[in-house]
C-alpha positions as CSV (number, residue, x, y, z in Angstrom):
1,X,0.0,-0.1,0.0
2,X,1.3,3.4,-1.0
3,X,1.3,6.6,1.3
4,X,-0.3,9.7,0.0
5,X,1.9,12.9,-0.4
6,X,0.6,14.3,2.8
7,X,1.2,11.3,4.8
8,X,4.7,11.2,3.7
9,X,5.4,14.7,4.8
10,X,3.9,14.1,8.1
11,X,6.1,11.3,8.9
12,X,9.1,13.5,8.0
13,X,7.8,16.0,10.6
14,X,7.2,13.4,13.1
15,X,10.8,12.3,12.9
16,X,11.7,15.8,14.1
17,X,8.9,16.2,16.8
18,X,9.7,12.8,18.4
19,X,11.9,12.2,21.4
20,X,15.3,10.2,21.1
21,X,13.2,6.8,21.2
22,X,10.7,7.8,18.4
23,X,7.7,8.7,20.8
24,X,5.5,11.6,20.2
25,X,2.1,12.6,21.8
26,X,-0.8,11.6,19.7
27,X,-2.5,15.1,19.4
28,X,-3.8,15.6,15.9
29,X,-4.4,19.4,16.7
30,X,-0.8,20.1,18.1
31,X,0.8,18.0,15.3
32,X,-0.9,20.1,12.7
33,X,0.0,23.4,14.4
34,X,3.8,22.4,14.6
35,X,4.3,20.3,11.6
36,X,1.5,21.3,8.6
37,X,0.0,24.7,9.8
38,X,-0.7,26.0,6.4
39,X,-1.9,22.8,4.8
40,X,-5.5,21.9,4.4
41,X,-5.1,18.5,5.6
42,X,-7.0,16.1,8.3
43,X,-4.1,15.0,10.7
44,X,-6.2,12.4,12.3
45,X,-6.8,10.8,9.0
46,X,-3.0,11.2,8.1
47,X,-2.2,9.5,11.5
48,X,-4.4,6.6,10.6
49,X,-3.0,6.1,7.3
50,X,0.5,6.2,8.7
51,X,-0.6,3.5,11.3
52,X,-2.6,1.2,8.7
53,X,0.8,1.2,6.9
54,X,2.7,0.2,9.9
55,X,5.0,3.3,10.2
56,X,3.6,4.3,13.6
57,X,1.9,2.5,16.5
58,X,-0.4,4.1,18.9
59,X,-0.3,3.3,22.7
60,X,-1.9,4.7,25.9
61,X,-0.4,5.6,29.4
62,X,-2.9,6.8,31.6
63,X,-5.3,9.2,30.1
64,X,-2.6,10.3,27.5
65,X,-2.1,8.9,24.1
66,X,1.3,8.4,22.4
67,X,2.7,7.1,19.0
68,X,5.9,5.2,18.4
69,X,7.5,5.5,15.1
70,X,8.8,2.3,13.7
71,X,12.8,1.6,13.7
72,X,13.4,5.2,14.9
73,X,16.5,4.2,17.0
74,X,18.1,2.1,14.2
75,X,20.2,4.7,12.7
76,X,19.8,7.3,15.7
77,X,23.1,7.8,18.0
78,X,22.5,10.8,19.9
79,X,25.6,11.6,22.4
80,X,23.0,12.4,25.1
81,X,19.7,11.0,24.5
82,X,16.7,12.1,26.3
83,X,13.5,10.4,26.8
84,X,10.8,12.7,28.0
85,X,8.0,10.3,26.7
86,X,7.0,6.8,28.1
87,X,7.2,3.8,25.9
88,X,6.1,0.2,26.7
89,X,8.7,-2.3,26.7
90,X,6.5,-4.3,24.5
91,X,7.4,-1.6,21.8
92,X,11.0,-1.6,22.2
93,X,11.5,-3.7,19.2
94,X,9.1,-1.7,17.2
95,X,11.3,1.4,17.5
96,X,14.6,-0.5,17.4
97,X,15.3,0.6,21.0
98,X,18.0,-1.2,23.1
99,X,18.9,0.3,26.7
100,X,22.3,-1.3,26.2
101,X,23.0,0.9,23.5
102,X,23.1,4.0,25.7
103,X,24.4,2.5,28.6
104,X,22.4,2.6,31.7
105,X,18.9,4.0,31.0
106,X,16.3,4.5,33.5
107,X,13.1,2.8,33.0
108,X,10.4,5.7,32.3
109,X,7.4,3.4,31.6
110,X,5.9,4.3,34.9
111,X,3.0,2.0,35.1
112,X,3.3,1.3,31.6
113,X,0.9,0.9,28.8
114,X,0.2,-1.6,25.8
115,X,0.1,-0.6,21.9
116,X,-3.5,-0.3,21.1
117,X,-4.9,-1.8,17.7
118,X,-6.3,1.4,16.4
119,X,-5.9,5.1,16.8
120,X,-9.1,5.3,19.1
121,X,-7.2,3.6,21.7
122,X,-8.3,3.7,25.5
123,X,-8.3,6.9,27.1
124,X,-9.9,6.1,30.4
125,X,-6.7,4.9,32.2
126,X,-3.4,2.8,31.9
127,X,-3.8,-0.2,30.0
128,X,-2.2,-3.3,31.9
129,X,0.4,-5.2,30.1
130,X,-0.9,-8.4,28.3
131,X,-4.7,-7.6,28.6
132,X,-7.0,-6.6,25.8
133,X,-8.2,-3.2,25.4
134,X,-11.5,-3.7,23.9
135,X,-14.5,-5.1,25.6
136,X,-14.3,-8.8,25.1
137,X,-11.4,-8.4,22.8
138,X,-7.8,-9.2,23.1
139,X,-5.3,-7.5,21.1
140,X,-2.4,-9.4,19.6
141,X,1.0,-8.1,20.1
142,X,2.7,-5.9,17.4
143,X,4.9,-8.1,15.3
144,X,8.6,-7.3,14.8
145,X,9.3,-4.4,12.6
146,X,11.4,-6.1,10.1
147,X,8.5,-7.5,8.1
148,X,5.9,-5.0,9.1
149,X,8.0,-2.2,8.0
150,X,6.7,-3.1,4.3
151,X,3.6,-1.6,2.7
152,X,1.4,-4.4,1.6
153,X,2.1,-5.6,-1.9
154,X,5.7,-4.2,-2.1
155,X,8.3,-6.9,-2.7
156,X,10.8,-7.8,0.1
157,X,14.4,-6.9,-0.3
158,X,15.2,-10.7,-0.1
159,X,13.1,-11.1,-3.3
160,X,15.4,-8.5,-5.2
161,X,18.8,-9.6,-4.2
162,X,20.7,-7.6,-6.6
163,X,18.8,-4.4,-5.6
164,X,19.1,-5.2,-2.1
165,X,22.7,-5.7,-2.3
166,X,23.0,-2.1,-3.6
167,X,20.7,-0.7,-1.1
168,X,22.8,-2.4,1.6
169,X,25.9,-0.8,0.2
170,X,24.5,2.5,0.2
171,X,23.7,2.3,3.8
172,X,27.1,1.0,4.7
173,X,28.8,3.9,2.9
174,X,26.5,6.3,4.6
175,X,27.3,4.7,8.0
176,X,31.1,4.8,7.0
177,X,30.9,8.7,6.1
178,X,28.4,10.1,8.8
179,X,28.7,7.4,11.7
180,X,27.2,10.0,14.3
181,X,24.5,11.4,12.0
182,X,21.1,11.8,13.6
183,X,19.2,12.1,10.3
184,X,17.4,9.0,9.3
185,X,18.0,7.5,5.7
186,X,14.9,6.3,3.8
187,X,13.6,2.8,4.5
188,X,15.4,-0.1,3.1
189,X,12.6,-1.1,0.8
190,X,12.5,2.4,-0.5
191,X,16.2,2.3,-1.6
192,X,15.8,-1.4,-2.7
193,X,12.9,-0.2,-5.2
194,X,15.2,2.7,-6.4
195,X,18.1,0.3,-7.1
196,X,15.8,-2.1,-8.8
197,X,14.7,0.8,-11.4
198,X,18.2,1.3,-12.1
199,X,18.9,-2.5,-12.7
200,X,15.8,-2.8,-14.8
201,X,17.2,-0.2,-17.1
202,X,20.5,-2.1,-17.7
203,X,22.7,-1.6,-14.6
204,X,24.4,-4.1,-12.4
205,X,25.4,-4.3,-8.9
206,X,28.9,-3.4,-9.3
207,X,28.2,-0.5,-11.8
208,X,25.8,1.1,-9.2
209,X,28.0,0.7,-6.4
210,X,30.9,2.3,-8.3
211,X,28.6,5.6,-8.8
212,X,27.7,5.2,-5.0
213,X,31.2,5.3,-4.1
214,X,32.0,8.2,-6.2
215,X,29.0,9.8,-5.0
216,X,29.9,9.6,-1.3
217,X,33.5,10.6,-2.0
218,X,32.4,13.9,-3.6
219,X,29.4,14.7,-1.6
220,X,29.7,18.3,-0.4
221,X,26.4,18.8,1.7
222,X,26.7,19.2,5.4
223,X,24.0,16.4,5.9
224,X,24.2,13.0,4.4
225,X,22.1,11.5,1.4
226,X,19.0,9.9,2.4
227,X,18.4,7.6,-0.5
228,X,19.7,7.0,-4.0
229,X,17.6,9.7,-5.4
230,X,20.7,12.0,-4.1
231,X,22.8,10.3,-6.9
232,X,20.0,9.9,-9.4
233,X,21.3,11.7,-12.4
234,X,24.5,10.2,-12.0
235,X,23.2,6.6,-11.8
236,X,21.0,7.2,-14.9
237,X,23.5,8.6,-17.0
238,X,26.1,5.9,-16.0
239,X,23.5,3.1,-16.6
240,X,22.6,4.5,-20.1
241,X,26.4,5.0,-20.9
242,X,27.0,1.3,-20.0
243,X,24.0,0.2,-22.0
244,X,24.9,2.2,-25.0
245,X,28.6,0.9,-24.8
246,X,27.2,-2.7,-24.7
247,X,30.0,-3.8,-22.4
248,X,30.7,-4.5,-18.7
249,X,32.0,-1.9,-16.2
250,X,35.6,-1.8,-15.0
251,X,36.2,-4.8,-12.8
252,X,36.3,-4.2,-8.9
253,X,36.8,-6.4,-5.8
254,X,33.3,-7.9,-4.9
255,X,32.4,-9.5,-1.8
256,X,31.0,-12.9,-1.5
257,X,27.5,-11.7,-1.4
258,X,28.0,-9.3,-4.3
259,X,29.3,-12.4,-6.3
260,X,26.3,-14.4,-5.1
261,X,24.0,-11.4,-6.4
262,X,25.7,-10.7,-9.8
263,X,26.6,-14.3,-10.8
264,X,29.2,-14.7,-13.5
265,X,30.3,-11.9,-16.1
266,X,28.4,-13.7,-18.7
267,X,25.1,-13.2,-16.6
268,X,25.5,-9.7,-16.7
269,X,25.9,-9.6,-20.4
270,X,23.0,-11.5,-20.8
271,X,20.9,-9.3,-18.5
272,X,22.2,-6.5,-20.7
273,X,21.3,-8.1,-23.9
274,X,17.8,-8.9,-22.7
275,X,17.2,-5.5,-21.6
276,X,18.0,-4.1,-25.0
277,X,16.0,-6.6,-26.5
278,X,12.9,-5.8,-24.5
279,X,13.4,-2.0,-25.5
280,X,13.5,-3.1,-29.1
281,X,10.3,-5.1,-28.8
282,X,8.6,-2.1,-27.3
283,X,9.7,0.3,-30.0
284,X,8.5,-2.6,-32.6
285,X,5.1,-3.2,-31.1
286,X,4.1,0.4,-30.1
287,X,6.6,2.7,-31.8
288,X,7.7,4.2,-28.3
289,X,11.1,5.0,-27.2
290,X,11.5,6.0,-23.6
291,X,15.1,6.8,-23.5
292,X,15.6,10.3,-25.0
293,X,19.4,10.1,-24.3
294,X,19.9,7.2,-26.7
295,X,19.3,7.1,-30.2
296,X,16.2,5.4,-31.5
297,X,16.5,1.9,-33.4
298,X,15.6,4.2,-36.7
299,X,18.6,6.2,-36.2
300,X,21.8,5.3,-37.9
301,X,23.7,6.4,-34.9
302,X,21.8,3.8,-32.6
303,X,24.7,1.9,-30.9
304,X,22.7,-1.3,-30.4
305,X,24.3,-4.5,-32.0
306,X,23.0,-4.9,-35.6
307,X,22.6,-8.5,-35.4
308,X,20.2,-8.1,-32.3
309,X,18.4,-5.4,-34.1
310,X,17.8,-7.5,-37.1
311,X,16.7,-10.6,-35.0
312,X,14.2,-8.3,-33.2
313,X,13.0,-5.9,-35.8
314,X,13.3,-7.9,-39.0
315,X,14.9,-7.7,-42.5
316,X,12.3,-5.1,-43.7
317,X,13.3,-2.6,-40.9
318,X,16.8,-3.2,-41.5
319,X,16.6,-2.7,-45.2
320,X,14.7,0.7,-44.9
321,X,16.7,2.1,-41.9
322,X,20.1,0.3,-42.0
323,X,20.6,-0.5,-45.7
324,X,24.5,-0.7,-45.4
325,X,24.0,-3.7,-42.8
326,X,21.1,-5.2,-44.7
327,X,23.3,-5.3,-48.0
328,X,26.1,-7.2,-46.1
329,X,24.0,-9.9,-44.4
330,X,24.0,-10.8,-40.8
331,X,27.8,-10.1,-39.8
332,X,29.1,-7.1,-37.9
333,X,27.6,-4.0,-36.6
334,X,27.1,-0.5,-38.2
């Protein structure tokens, strides 16, 4: 399930409003005044949307309602963390909080509370741990955040190993260059999806990692990049250059995981040929060419191998647009 634009903007604001464990007070009016004062939006609806997508989880302590942001502590390393808001221990895993990460931490849960199943919650008093919050209803504990962080219908990173390898490399380089940043990166699934788009366009793990390494080495802004969008133009241009050249990128040392993801060099070439074949089929069947930086197949300067072009487009097309190749049969390229 995708999020609306307003919900995506709200979660960014909540990252700034929450305490160092990712807890914020569930007060729609206050949240709107602080984060989206000039926007004609219903913050209660947006909070419900974020809750449904498993980005936040509401809970109550006494008569107050709070929200916990999923995986908030995973990339937070404040030198002197403060926890002004309570947090039930049952939600430590949800926000990726571990008391041992910051040494001795006082338990600020008080009488504690349990996550509720919807944003309505119980406002009449503290909810005892392990007890249902509705009349005759028992709430199941919130599952671990690793799997619930994905919007429904979105492929898992494990289902896209090559893209996941690029996403992990991006996060590793980000941690290497900004080990103490308090700014959260985009979710792993988001970065994986971005990487998959470049792989679908003909890129490889090594090629994309090469651009990422260069991007981090030359990054001049004071804050770290949040996702591959920061290197979007460089990635797009490098992939297009690679596909047009019709050859592999310069070899680089690869980890065993990268070797498992990419396979042998022949596999990379096959992937590139498959991508070009699919582009030719799209042009043949629909007359559409979605890569304006590359010459179309009916352009004599098109760099695609003429043998592959003949295979997909046929002799009549070659005779019309590439007669110099058609006249010498199937061999060579123009």
